[in-house]
C-alpha positions as CSV (number, residue, x, y, z in Angstrom):
1,M,194.7,109.1,-70.1
2,R,196.4,105.7,-71.0
3,V,196.6,103.2,-68.5
4,R,200.3,102.8,-69.6
5,S,201.3,106.8,-69.1
6,V,199.8,106.9,-65.2
7,L,202.1,103.8,-64.3
8,P,205.1,105.8,-63.9
9,H,203.8,108.0,-61.5
10,L,202.1,105.1,-59.4
11,P,205.0,105.8,-56.6
12,F,204.0,109.3,-56.3
13,L,200.8,108.9,-56.2
14,G,201.5,106.7,-53.4
15,V,203.1,109.4,-51.6
16,L,200.9,111.9,-52.5
17,A,197.8,109.5,-50.8
18,V,199.8,109.2,-47.2
19,A,200.1,113.3,-47.5
20,V,196.8,114.4,-48.2
21,W,195.2,111.5,-45.7
22,I,197.3,112.7,-42.8
23,R,196.6,116.8,-43.8
24,A,192.8,115.5,-43.7
25,V,193.2,113.6,-40.2
26,A,195.3,116.6,-38.9
27,V,192.2,118.8,-39.7
28,L,189.9,116.6,-38.7
29,A,191.8,116.6,-34.9
30,Y,192.6,120.1,-35.1
31,P,190.0,122.3,-36.8
32,A,191.4,125.5,-36.2
33,P,194.7,126.7,-36.6
34,L,198.2,126.4,-34.5
35,W,198.8,129.7,-33.0
36,F,202.1,131.3,-32.5
37,G,203.9,134.6,-30.9
38,D,203.9,136.3,-34.3
39,S,200.0,134.9,-35.6
40,P,197.8,137.8,-33.7
41,G,200.0,140.3,-35.5
42,Y,199.2,138.3,-38.9
43,L,195.2,138.1,-38.2
44,E,195.2,142.0,-36.8
45,A,196.8,143.0,-40.1
46,A,194.5,140.8,-42.2
47,I,191.3,142.1,-40.4
48,R,192.5,146.0,-40.4
49,F,194.1,145.4,-43.8
50,R,196.5,147.3,-43.5
51,P,200.3,146.6,-43.7
52,D,202.0,144.9,-40.2
53,E,204.5,147.4,-38.5
54,T,206.7,144.4,-37.6
55,R,206.8,142.4,-41.1
56,P,205.6,142.2,-44.6
57,S,201.8,141.4,-45.2
58,G,201.9,139.2,-48.1
59,Y,200.2,136.5,-45.9
60,P,197.9,138.9,-43.7
61,I,196.7,139.4,-47.3
62,L,196.0,136.2,-47.9
63,L,193.9,136.0,-44.8
64,W,191.8,138.8,-45.8
65,L,191.0,137.2,-49.1
66,L,190.0,134.6,-46.9
67,K,187.8,136.1,-44.3
68,P,184.7,136.3,-46.2
69,F,183.8,132.9,-45.5
70,H,184.5,133.2,-41.8
71,S,186.0,129.6,-41.4
72,F,189.5,129.1,-39.6
73,G,189.0,125.3,-40.9
74,L,188.9,126.7,-44.6
75,M,192.3,128.8,-43.9
76,V,194.0,125.5,-42.6
77,S,192.9,123.5,-45.4
78,V,194.1,126.1,-48.0
79,Q,197.5,125.9,-46.2
80,H,197.6,122.6,-46.4
81,A,196.8,122.4,-50.3
82,V,199.4,125.0,-50.6
83,G,202.0,122.3,-48.9
84,V,200.5,119.7,-51.3
85,L,201.1,121.6,-54.3
86,T,205.1,122.4,-52.9
87,G,205.3,118.7,-53.3
88,V,203.7,118.6,-56.6
89,L,206.0,121.1,-58.0
90,V,209.2,119.2,-56.1
91,Y,207.9,116.4,-58.0
92,V,207.5,117.7,-61.6
93,L,210.7,119.5,-61.6
94,V,212.7,116.2,-61.3
95,W,210.3,114.1,-63.2
96,R,210.8,116.3,-65.8
97,A,214.3,117.0,-65.8
98,G,214.6,112.4,-65.7
99,R,212.4,112.2,-68.8
100,A,214.4,114.8,-70.6
101,A,217.8,112.8,-69.5
102,W,216.5,109.5,-70.7
103,P,213.7,109.6,-73.2
104,V,211.5,106.5,-73.3
105,T,212.5,104.6,-76.6
106,D,211.4,101.2,-77.3
107,D,214.5,100.0,-76.2
108,K,214.9,101.8,-73.0
109,R,211.2,100.7,-71.7
110,R,213.3,99.4,-68.6
111,R,213.7,103.2,-68.0
112,V,210.3,104.5,-67.9
113,W,210.3,103.9,-64.0
114,L,213.3,105.8,-63.2
115,P,212.3,109.2,-63.5
116,G,209.1,109.1,-61.4
117,T,210.3,106.6,-59.0
118,A,213.5,109.1,-57.9
119,A,211.0,112.2,-58.2
120,A,208.9,110.8,-55.9
121,L,211.2,109.5,-53.5
122,L,212.5,113.2,-53.3
123,T,208.8,114.6,-52.2
124,V,208.9,112.4,-49.3
125,P,210.8,114.7,-47.1
126,V,208.5,117.8,-48.4
127,L,205.1,116.0,-47.8
128,I,205.5,113.2,-45.3
129,P,207.1,114.8,-42.3
130,V,205.2,115.4,-39.4
131,H,206.9,119.3,-38.6
132,Q,206.1,120.2,-42.3
133,I,202.5,119.3,-41.8
134,A,202.6,121.2,-38.1
135,L,203.9,124.5,-39.9
136,E,201.1,124.5,-42.6
137,H,198.6,124.3,-39.6
138,M,199.8,127.3,-38.1
139,L,198.7,130.4,-38.6
140,M,202.2,131.6,-39.9
141,S,203.7,132.9,-43.4
142,D,206.2,129.8,-43.8
143,S,204.2,127.6,-45.9
144,L,202.9,130.0,-48.0
145,F,206.5,131.4,-48.7
146,A,208.1,128.4,-49.3
147,F,205.2,127.4,-51.9
148,L,206.0,131.0,-53.8
149,L,209.6,131.1,-54.0
150,L,209.5,127.5,-55.3
151,A,207.1,128.7,-57.9
152,A,209.4,131.6,-59.4
153,V,212.3,128.8,-59.6
154,T,209.9,126.6,-61.0
155,A,209.3,129.2,-63.6
156,V,213.1,129.7,-64.4
157,L,213.6,125.8,-64.6
158,W,210.9,125.1,-66.9
159,R,212.5,125.8,-70.1
160,R,216.2,125.5,-70.8
161,R,216.3,129.2,-71.9
162,P,213.5,131.2,-70.1
163,T,211.6,133.3,-72.0
164,W,210.7,136.7,-71.2
165,W,207.0,135.8,-70.1
166,L,208.3,133.0,-67.7
167,G,211.1,135.8,-66.6
168,A,208.1,138.2,-66.1
169,L,206.5,135.2,-63.7
170,A,209.4,134.3,-61.7
171,G,209.7,138.3,-61.1
172,V,206.7,138.4,-59.8
173,L,206.4,135.3,-57.5
174,T,209.8,136.5,-55.8
175,A,208.0,140.1,-55.1
176,C,205.2,138.0,-53.6
177,A,207.8,135.8,-51.2
178,S,209.4,138.6,-50.4
179,L,206.3,140.0,-49.6
180,T,205.7,137.2,-47.5
181,R,209.1,137.2,-45.5
182,T,211.7,139.7,-46.3
183,A,214.3,136.5,-46.2
184,G,213.4,136.3,-50.1
185,L,214.3,139.8,-50.9
186,P,218.4,138.8,-51.8
187,L,217.1,136.1,-53.9
188,V,216.1,137.7,-56.5
189,A,219.8,138.3,-57.3
190,L,220.1,134.5,-57.6
191,I,216.8,133.9,-59.7
192,L,218.7,136.4,-62.2
193,A,222.3,134.9,-62.1
194,A,220.6,131.5,-62.8
195,M,218.5,133.1,-65.8
196,L,222.0,134.6,-67.1
197,I,223.6,131.2,-66.6
198,R,220.7,129.6,-68.5
199,R,220.8,131.8,-71.7
200,A,217.9,133.9,-70.8
201,G,218.5,137.2,-72.7
202,W,218.1,140.4,-71.9
203,R,214.3,140.5,-72.4
204,A,213.6,137.8,-70.0
205,C,215.8,139.2,-67.2
206,A,214.4,142.9,-67.8
207,A,211.4,141.3,-67.2
208,A,211.9,139.3,-64.4
209,A,213.3,142.6,-62.8
210,V,210.6,145.0,-63.6
211,A,208.3,142.2,-62.5
212,F,209.8,142.1,-58.9
213,V,210.0,145.6,-58.9
214,L,206.5,147.0,-59.8
215,P,204.8,144.8,-56.6
216,V,207.5,146.0,-54.0
217,A,207.3,149.3,-55.0
218,G,203.4,149.2,-54.8
219,Y,203.8,147.8,-51.1
220,L,206.1,150.6,-50.4
221,V,203.7,153.0,-51.6
222,W,201.2,151.6,-49.1
223,F,203.0,151.7,-46.4
224,H,204.0,155.0,-46.4
225,A,200.3,156.1,-47.1
226,E,199.5,154.6,-43.6
227,Y,202.7,155.8,-41.7
228,G,204.3,157.7,-43.8
229,Q,207.5,155.7,-44.5
230,Y,208.6,154.0,-47.6
231,K,209.4,150.5,-45.8
232,L,208.4,147.1,-45.7
233,A,208.1,147.3,-42.2
234,K,209.0,149.9,-39.0
235,A,211.0,147.4,-37.8
236,D,213.5,146.7,-40.0
237,Q,216.5,147.1,-38.0
238,V,215.6,145.5,-34.5
239,F,215.7,141.7,-36.0
240,L,219.7,142.5,-36.4
241,Y,219.9,144.1,-33.7
242,G,218.7,140.6,-31.7
243,R,220.8,139.2,-34.0
244,T,224.2,140.8,-32.2
245,A,223.0,140.3,-29.1
246,A,224.4,137.0,-29.4
247,F,228.0,138.4,-29.6
248,A,227.8,142.0,-28.6
249,D,230.3,142.9,-25.9
250,C,229.8,146.5,-24.8
251,R,233.4,146.9,-23.5
252,V,234.8,146.0,-27.4
253,I,232.1,148.3,-28.8
254,R,232.4,150.9,-26.4
255,P,229.2,152.6,-27.6
256,R,228.2,156.2,-26.8
257,P,226.2,157.0,-23.8
258,E,222.7,157.3,-25.5
259,L,223.4,153.8,-27.2
260,A,224.9,151.8,-24.0
261,I,221.3,151.6,-23.3
262,M,221.3,148.8,-26.1
263,C,223.7,146.5,-24.4
264,P,222.5,143.0,-23.9
265,E,221.4,141.7,-21.0
266,R,219.9,137.8,-20.0
267,S,218.5,136.9,-17.0
268,D,217.7,133.5,-18.0
269,P,220.2,131.4,-19.6
270,R,217.8,129.0,-20.6
271,I,216.7,131.7,-23.2
272,S,219.1,132.7,-26.1
273,R,220.4,136.0,-25.8
274,S,219.0,137.0,-29.4
275,F,215.6,136.1,-28.0
276,S,216.1,137.8,-24.4
277,V,216.7,141.4,-26.0
278,M,213.8,141.4,-28.2
279,W,210.6,139.5,-26.1
280,T,211.7,139.3,-22.6
281,P,211.7,142.1,-19.5
282,D,215.2,142.0,-20.1
283,S,214.9,143.7,-23.9
284,P,216.1,147.3,-23.6
285,F,213.1,148.1,-26.1
286,R,211.1,148.2,-22.5
287,R,212.7,151.4,-21.6
288,I,212.1,153.1,-25.1
289,P,209.0,154.7,-26.1
290,G,207.1,152.7,-28.6
291,W,209.1,149.5,-27.7
292,V,210.2,147.5,-31.0
293,Y,207.7,149.9,-33.5
294,G,209.3,153.1,-32.4
295,E,211.5,155.2,-34.2
296,D,214.0,155.7,-31.6
297,G,214.1,152.2,-30.7
298,N,214.5,150.9,-34.5
299,R,217.1,153.8,-34.8
300,L,219.4,152.8,-32.0
301,A,218.7,149.5,-32.5
302,G,220.2,149.6,-36.2
303,E,223.3,152.2,-35.1
304,F,224.3,149.2,-32.1
305,A,224.0,146.4,-34.7
306,W,226.3,147.9,-37.0
307,A,228.7,149.1,-34.5
308,A,228.9,145.5,-33.2
309,I,229.4,144.3,-36.4
310,K,232.2,146.2,-37.5
311,A,233.7,145.8,-34.1
312,Q,233.6,142.0,-33.9
313,P,233.3,140.6,-37.1
314,V,235.0,137.6,-36.4
315,D,232.2,136.9,-33.5
316,Y,229.2,137.8,-35.7
317,A,230.7,135.1,-38.7
318,E,231.2,132.6,-35.9
319,V,227.6,133.2,-34.5
320,V,226.3,132.9,-38.4
321,V,228.2,129.4,-38.7
322,R,227.2,128.5,-35.4
323,D,223.6,129.0,-36.0
324,T,223.2,127.7,-39.6
325,L,225.0,124.5,-38.2
326,R,221.9,123.9,-35.9
327,A,219.6,122.8,-39.0
328,F,221.6,119.8,-39.2
329,T,221.3,118.3,-36.0
330,W,219.7,115.0,-35.7
331,H,217.2,116.1,-32.6
332,R,215.7,119.4,-32.1
333,Q,217.3,121.1,-29.3
334,P,215.6,123.6,-26.7
335,Y,216.3,126.7,-28.8
336,P,215.6,129.5,-28.8
337,T,213.5,129.0,-25.5
338,P,212.6,125.7,-24.0
339,W,209.0,126.0,-25.2
340,T,209.5,127.2,-28.7
341,R,210.5,124.0,-29.9
342,L,207.4,122.7,-28.8
343,Q,205.0,125.3,-30.6
344,Y,205.8,123.7,-33.3
345,E,204.2,120.1,-32.8
346,F,200.4,119.0,-33.0
347,P,199.6,119.8,-28.9
348,E,198.1,117.4,-26.9
349,G,195.7,119.8,-25.0
350,E,194.2,123.1,-25.6
351,A,195.3,126.6,-24.9
352,W,193.4,129.8,-25.6
353,S,193.9,133.4,-24.6
354,D,191.4,136.3,-24.4
355,R,193.3,138.4,-26.9
356,Q,193.0,135.2,-29.4
357,A,189.3,134.8,-28.4
358,R,188.8,138.7,-29.6
359,L,190.8,138.6,-32.6
360,A,189.1,135.2,-33.6
361,G,185.5,137.2,-33.1
362,R,186.6,139.7,-35.2
363,Y,187.7,137.7,-38.1
364,G,184.6,136.0,-38.2
365,G,184.9,132.4,-37.3
366,D,186.2,130.0,-34.5
367,G,189.5,130.2,-34.1
368,E,189.9,128.3,-30.7
369,T,192.2,125.5,-30.7
370,R,190.6,122.2,-30.4
371,V,191.6,118.7,-29.8
372,V,189.1,116.1,-31.8
373,R,189.3,112.4,-30.5
374,P,189.8,110.1,-31.9
375,W,191.7,111.9,-34.6
376,A,194.0,113.4,-32.2
377,G,195.4,110.1,-31.6
378,Q,196.2,109.3,-34.9
379,V,198.3,112.8,-35.6
380,L,199.7,112.4,-32.3
381,A,201.0,108.8,-33.0
382,Y,202.3,109.9,-36.2
383,Q,204.0,112.8,-34.9
384,D,205.8,110.2,-32.7
385,H,207.0,108.3,-35.3
386,V,207.6,110.4,-38.7
387,V,210.1,112.9,-38.0
388,M,212.4,114.0,-40.5
389,P,215.8,114.5,-38.5
390,G,218.0,118.1,-39.3
391,T,220.8,115.6,-40.4
392,I,218.4,114.4,-43.3
393,L,218.5,118.0,-45.0
394,G,222.1,118.1,-44.5
395,V,222.8,114.9,-46.4
396,L,220.4,116.3,-49.2
397,L,222.4,119.3,-49.7
398,L,225.8,118.1,-49.7
399,A,224.3,115.4,-52.1
400,G,223.3,117.9,-54.2
401,L,226.7,119.5,-54.3
402,A,228.3,116.5,-55.3
403,G,225.5,114.8,-57.2
404,A,226.9,116.2,-60.9
405,V,230.5,114.8,-60.1
406,P,230.0,111.6,-61.8
407,H,229.1,113.4,-65.1
408,A,232.5,114.4,-65.5
409,R,233.3,110.8,-67.2
410,S,231.5,110.8,-70.8
411,N,232.8,108.2,-73.3
412,G,235.3,107.0,-71.3
413,R,236.9,110.5,-71.5
414,W,237.0,112.8,-68.1
415,R,235.8,116.7,-69.1
416,L,236.2,118.6,-65.7
417,A,234.1,121.2,-66.8
418,R,231.1,119.3,-67.7
419,P,229.7,118.6,-64.1
420,V,230.5,122.6,-63.2
421,R,228.6,123.4,-66.0
422,H,225.7,121.0,-65.5
423,W,225.0,121.9,-62.2
424,A,225.4,125.6,-62.7
425,A,222.4,125.4,-65.5
426,G,220.3,123.4,-63.0
427,A,221.1,122.7,-59.4
428,L,222.9,126.0,-58.3
429,L,219.5,127.9,-58.4
430,P,217.6,125.6,-55.8
431,W,220.7,124.7,-53.8
432,G,221.7,128.0,-53.5
433,T,217.8,129.1,-52.6
434,S,218.2,126.4,-49.7
435,L,221.2,127.4,-48.3
436,A,220.2,130.9,-48.1
437,L,217.2,130.1,-46.2
438,L,219.0,128.8,-43.7
439,V,222.0,131.7,-43.8
440,I,220.1,134.7,-44.2
441,P,217.8,134.4,-40.8
442,A,220.9,132.9,-38.8
443,A,222.9,136.3,-40.3
444,T,219.7,139.1,-39.6
445,A,217.7,137.7,-37.1
446,D,218.2,134.5,-35.1
447,F,218.0,130.4,-35.6
448,D,214.5,129.1,-35.3
449,Y,213.3,125.6,-36.4
450,R,210.3,127.0,-38.5
451,Y,213.2,128.6,-40.6
452,V,214.6,125.2,-41.6
453,M,211.4,123.8,-43.2
454,P,211.3,126.0,-46.3
455,A,214.9,124.9,-47.4
456,V,214.1,121.2,-47.7
457,P,211.9,121.3,-50.9
458,F,214.9,123.5,-52.7
459,A,217.4,120.9,-51.4
460,C,215.3,117.9,-52.8
461,V,215.2,119.7,-56.4
462,A,219.0,120.4,-56.4
463,L,219.8,116.9,-55.5
464,G,217.5,115.4,-58.4
465,L,218.9,118.1,-61.1
466,A,222.2,117.3,-59.8
467,L,222.1,113.5,-60.7
468,F,220.0,113.5,-63.8
469,P,222.5,114.0,-66.6
470,S,221.7,116.9,-69.1
471,L,219.6,116.5,-72.0
472,R,221.8,116.0,-74.9
473,P,220.5,118.1,-78.1
474,P,219.8,115.7,-81.0
475,P,222.3,115.8,-83.9
476,V,221.3,118.8,-86.0
477,P,221.0,117.1,-90.1
478,P,222.8,118.9,-92.6
479,P,220.9,121.6,-94.9
480,R,218.6,120.0,-97.4
481,E,220.6,121.7,-100.1
482,E,223.5,120.0,-99.4
483,Q,222.2,116.6,-99.8
484,R,222.8,115.1,-102.7
485,P,219.4,114.4,-104.8
486,E,219.4,110.6,-104.7
487,S,219.3,111.2,-100.7
488,R,216.6,114.1,-101.1
489,E,214.3,111.4,-102.9
490,K,215.2,108.6,-100.3
491,I,213.7,110.9,-97.9
492,D,210.7,111.9,-99.5
493,A,210.0,108.6,-100.2
494,E,210.5,107.5,-96.7
495,A,208.0,110.3,-95.4
496,D,205.4,109.0,-97.9
């Protein structure tokens, strides 16, 4: 590769070097993954190689594939590599858009740095903030989910008109993301809508739909073979019930006697009502056989949740808007509990339970949380200074929405439809995906800061695609038979 072809990528290589360095230090400082409340369930599903009862098992399948190596350090390293690849996808998408908008010619050498520099800056929120790195270090599915979904978006945006095989690739990747986190399920509609806007054709759209349906259907069959139900998880209604507990008023709902047990209670005001009714001693599931996994609890939770939404639609909408806006605060708040936010950071000390030790032993590795000095000191110092406030994400989304407006003026004339077409054909898909990843949890479960980080790469891509002008196709020359004989002879001579 020529040196001149590498020079435009130097800004990104600098960002990439910092990203790889801090992740390498994090692996040295914390050789085992950071554990969260959902981590034992993921690891149990990987050990038994059977669908998880609470959530889809796309992430446990990855853990199962890594199990023969008996190394939690390898697991963490793979997840960090996935995080770095997510940043690479952001760079490639934005850089390609910039190069297409401003192709390098002899009289425009000054623009050779612009696409690479802009793309590199937009990878900073994905590769550098400590909360992205800590999330990759956790025994959780979020970093894998973000990568799979961004890869699906990349397949759609790779060509101006997606081909059938790109459509099939987008469908498969969206299905894999949906089987990693159910928040990906409704996003297949956005994928198909973007393909239609980009005039993909019916073959490409059909390939995407079929490629999405087949893996999901296969998982449903697998789940049915284990539990006798065609579902992605047994507890498919309990999280929606937790969402409605934030506003549900039984004096308004007036539930029937059997359903009255689901009326939410909260004894600790520091804990959100949605969290309280799910995981604390105040949870009504404690009084129902099977807890959140039981059929009775799931049935009652679903009936109560839909009754609450029907009786209090305005309250439901207010809660969704309120919790969506939590993502854009400058400082992280102690929500949903005073200790949840701290679990998304690298700890100063070590914590290890007997259940974690048993699961780690069955998995075949040393999963004990360890803090290794002096590397941990570097990570903690980095954590104190390199943080991306949620307000930055809000700025990225607003800029991505308004970034196409300057394209309304072209050749001294205002064309109002031009920025709309430009934005819809490019930035709409990543921008809509980013916003959906914030709204869906707020509408179906509860707000949590780990749901915010996967939305960041899509906001960065949307801004890049909105800012760069659309590629103008070169003028089509007239057919050769319409040219005069002397013109054809001139062209042939120039070709020789």
